[in-house]
Structures are given as structure tokens and as C-alpha cells.
N, C-alpha and C positions, 0 to 999 in steps of 0.2 A: 682845648684839652678835653672837651666833652666827647670828642671823637676818638680819643686815645683808647687803645686796647690794653690787654693785660701786659703785653711786652713793654709798652711805654711806662706803665705805672710801676712795674717791677724794676725797670731801669731807674726811674725816679727815686724809688725807695732805696735801692742799692747805692745810687749816687749820693743820696743824702747821708746814709750811714757811713759811707767811705769818707765823705767830706767832714763829717763829725769827728771821725778818728784822725784824719790827716791834719786837721786844724787843732783839734782838742788836745792831742798828746803833746806836741811841742809847746803849746801855750799853757800847758798844765791845767787846762780846764777839765780834763780827765786826769785825776790823780794817778801818777805812775812813777816807777823807779828809774825811768830812762832820762827824764828831764826834770830840772828844778826851776823854781820860780822864786826870785828874790822879793818881789812885791806882790801882794794879793791883787787879784784881778778886780777892776772896778765893777760896780753893779751892772753896768750895761754890757759887759763882755759876754755873758751867757746868752742874753737875747740876740745879740749880734751874731754870735757863733751859730745858734740854731737857725736864725733867719738866713744866714749865708749858706748854711748846709742845705736847707730846703730849696732855696732858689737855685743853688748849684745842681742839686738832684733833678729838679724840673728842667733846667737848661740842658743837662746831659740827656734827658729823655727825648728832647726834641731832635737829637742826632741819631736816634735809633731808626728813624725813617727819613732818609735824606730828602732835602728839598729839591736839589738838582743832582744828577749823577756826577757832574763835572765840577761841582763847587761845594764848599762846606756851608755856604749861606752866610747871612748877616749875623752879627752878634758875637762871633768868636773872640775878637780882641777885647770887647767890653767884658765878656765873661771872665776871661783870664785876668784882666785888669781888676775887676771887682773882687775876685778871689784873692789876688795878691794884696790889695788894699785891706781887705778884711783880715788877712794873716798879720799884717803889720799892726792893725788896729787892736786885735785881741791879745797880742803877745806882750810879754813883760818888757817895758821900755829899757831897762838896764840889762836884760838878758839877750837882747838882740845885738849880735856882733857888728852888723852893718851900722846900726845907730851908734853904738859905743865907739867904733872907729871914727865915725864922722863927727860926733858931738861930745864924746866923753861922758862919764857918768852924770856929772852935774848938768850938762847940756841935754842929756836924754831926759832927765826929770824936769828940767826947766822949759825945754822947747818941744821935745817930741811927745812926752806924755799928754800935754794939753791938746796936741793935734790929733791924738788917737780917736777921739769921738768923731772928728771931722772925716778922718780916713774911713772910719766905720760907715758913716753916712754915705760917703762917696762910693765906697765899695758896694753897698746895698743898692744905690741908685744905678750903678753900672750893671750889676747883675740883673736888676729889674728891666733895664733898657735892652740888654742882650736877650733876655727871655721874651720880652714883648716883640722884638724884631724877629726872633726865630718862630714864635707862634703865628705872627702875621704872615711870614713867608710860607709856613706850612699850610695855612688856611688859604692863601692866594694861589698856591701851586701844589695841590695835593698830589700825592703819588698814586697812580691808578692801581687797582687790585691786579695781581698777576693772573694771567690766564693759564690756569693749569690745575 
């Protein structure tokens, strides 16, 4: 990241801001009139939300300069998986329709809510691994400056 230019840092900042909004609105970590939350978020939701957003922004910035012209490079699946796990982790356990259909309200509180910190940790690990893979790929195969 030491070699990143303005374009990569602007992309990282924009990706972070977008992820903050996309995850924060439906999880009601950003108070809004569009979504409601039945249960207050636990203490760890805000740090996970911010860390996920920063890692996602940095990961997005690695795609502004392609590793190979014919491939997206390593880390794409882990980044998506990490983002989805974080979304499940910071959301309200009884507001999630998928969880409610699968487990019911009491199951969501008894089974899913205790798993949310583990989902948060797994999501952050996957995002970190994806970012590491992208940064290593960019460092090992830098794109040459255009002749022009």
C-alpha cells in the first residue's frame, strides 16, 4: 500500500464510506426511518462494522489497478464471504428474515445471537485474508506504467 497513488486511496475511502452505509442502514447502526431494529446492537457491533468497512474499502482499492488483465486475481471469494458474514453478524437476530424462517424467534435468540460474534470474527478474518492475497499479488506482479 506504500506504492498506492491518489486513485487507490480515494477508492479505499469511497469504498469504506459506501460499505458503512450499505451495512449500517439495514442493521440500524445508522439511525434511519427505513429500517427498524427490535433488539439493541451489542457493544461489539460498531467496531466490527467499522473494521469491516475499512477492510472492504482497502480491498476494493486493490481492484483499481488490475493484477492481470485476464483475471480478477486472488481474494475475491473471501472478500465477498467476509462481507456477508459481517452483515449477518451485525444485524438484529430477530429482524433477519432468513434466520427467522430457519429458526423462529426463540431459535434466533437462543442459537443465532450467540453465534454472531463468531460470524463477525470469521468475516474479519476472511476480509483480512482476501486483502493480504490481493496486496501480495499486486506486489509480486506490478502493472507497468503506460507508455504515453
